[in-house]
N, C-alpha and C positions, 0 to 999 in steps of 0.2 A: 555139723550140728547147728540148729537154730540158735541164734543169740538171744539170750533172755533180756528183757527190758525192765529196768528198775526205776522207780521214782526217786526223788532226792532223798526221801526218808529211808531208802533202801528196800522198800517193799516192792515186790513184783507187780507191774501194772497189769490190769486186766486187758483182754482183747479190745473191749469197748474204749478203755482209756487210751490204748495204743492208737486206735483208729482216730479218735478225737485229736490226739497229739499230732498225728501225721497230717490231718486236715488243717490244723492250725498252722503247721509249718508250710504247707502248700499255699494256704491263703496269704501268709506273711511273705512268702517268696514272690507270689504274684503281685502283692502290693508293692514290694520293693522294686520289682521290674517296672511296674506301671509308673511309680514315682520317678525312677531314674529316666525312663523314656520321656516323661513329662518335662523333667528338668532339661534333658538334651534338646527337646523340641523348643522349649522356651529360649534356651541359649542360642539355638540356630535361628529362630525367628528374630531375636534381638539383634544378632549380628547382621542378618539380611536387612533389617530395618535401618541400622546405622549406615550400612553401605549405600542403601537407596537414598537416605537423607543427604549423605555426603555427595552422592552423584548429582542430586538435584541442586544442592548449593553450588557445586562446581559448575554445573550447566548454567545456572542463573548468573554466576560471575562472568563466565565466558560470554554469555549473551549480552550482558550489560557492557562488557568491554568492547564487543564487536559493534554494538550500536554507537558507542562513542567514537570508534575508529573509522567506521564506514559512514560517510555523510549521506544525507537524504538526497536522492536523485533530483528532487524538485527544488533544491536550494542551490544557489550559485556558489561555487567554490571561490575562495579568496586566492585566486591564481595570479593576480597582477595584470591580467589581460583586461584592457578597457572595454567598456560597454560600446555596443554599436550605436551609432548616431548618424545624423545627416552628413557628417564629415567623412564617413567611411563605408556607408551602404547606400544603395539606390533601391527604391521601392517602385514596383509597377503593378498594375491591376488590369486584368483582362476578363470581361464578361463572356459567358458562353454564347450570348446573343444580344442583340440591341434592344429587344423588347420581350414581354411575356404578358399573358392575360391576367385579369383580376382573379385572385385566388390561387395563382400559381407561385412559382419560386424561380430564383436565378442563381446559378453557380458562377463564382468568380475564381479565377486562378490568380493567386498572389505570388509575387516573386520578390525575394530579398537577395540582392546580389552585392558581394563585397566590392567596394569601390575605393578602398584606401590603399596606402602604400606601406603600412607597417608590416614588418616580418612576423610579428606575433598575431596579427589579425585583431578581431574583436569578438566579444561574447554577446549573444542575443537570445532572448526568450522568444521562441517562435509560436508560442501558444496564442489562442484567440484573446487572451487577457492582455497581451502585450502588443501583438500585431493586430491592430483594430480596423475592422471594416465599418465605415460609417456611411449610412444612407441619409441624404438630406432632400428636402423639398424647399428650395430657397435657403433661408437661414434656419428653417425648422428641422431639427434632428428627428428623423423618422425611426431609425433602427441602428443599433450598435452591437457588434459581436461580443463585446466584453461585459455586457450587463450581468450575465451569469458567470461566476468564477470557475476557472478550470486550473488544473495543475500546470506548473511552469514546465517548460521544455527548452533547456538551454542548449545552444549550439555554438561551436567555435567556427567563425568564418574567417578565411584568409584569402589570399590572391587566387582568383579563379573559382571561388566557391559561390554557390547560390542555392537557395532553398525555395522550392515551389510547393504550394499547398492549395487546397480548395476550401473556400468558405461559401456557404450557402445562405443567401437571404431568402427566408421563407415568404416574402411578400407581406410581412406583418409590421405593425408599429409597436416598438418596445416602450416600456415605461422606465422608471428609475429603479425598479426592483426586479429580481429574477423570479419569473413565474412560468407555469407550464405554457409551452408554445401554443398549444391548442386553445388557450384562453385569450390569446392576443388578437386584436382586431386586424382584419385584412385592409391593406391600403386601397384607395380608389384609383381610378384612371388619372394619369398625369405623367409628367416628366420628372425624373428624380436623378440625382447625382450620387455617384459612389466614389469613395476615396479610401486609400489605405494609409495608415500612419503607425508610428511607434509610440506607445504610451510613454509619456514623460519626455519626449523629444519632439516638440511642436514643429520643428523644421524638417523632420524626417517623415516625408509623406509622398505619395504618388500623385501623378496628375489625375484630376477628377475625370470620370467617364459618365456619360449620360445614359440613362435607362428609361425606356418608356413602358408604362403599364397601360395596357389597352383594355 
């Protein structure tokens, strides 16, 4: 038998009232479900956000620690190894040819060879900022390889070690400031001398070689 529906006053509800009551219960149920789902979503999003923030904080801490522990490759380590100087290295310079034409360039092979007796060797920055090629005309400095700064490149040299590199003189005259190579004036015809040296060690230098610009 169908169950009769009564209101709180004890009177039997009409079909219209029963329909309205059921609709209200459905709407209320849907609202509860939506509210619960929203609260669950908010809690989930909040937890994910906390995890992400913690991960970023941890990553930043690890990155900061790693930067402190790993030294920059361009900086010399405090290893107790002495700097290379005239007492423990020999420098030599070899041009690709004895002459070149006006507007041309000249390649030089540089050679830094360990010439000491220490078992620990010595430490040298082989970049163009430290191993300097100087071109002169008499006492007039025409060109230097260290006018424009470059990153340091430290090497440990010991018995039997040597480092060879190539430095190119583009046949120009440098100034006191670093500028674009294309803006520098070309040198004229004449005889020039080239020499290799270690920055900060005046006695550490190669024999000069003559170059003719024709």
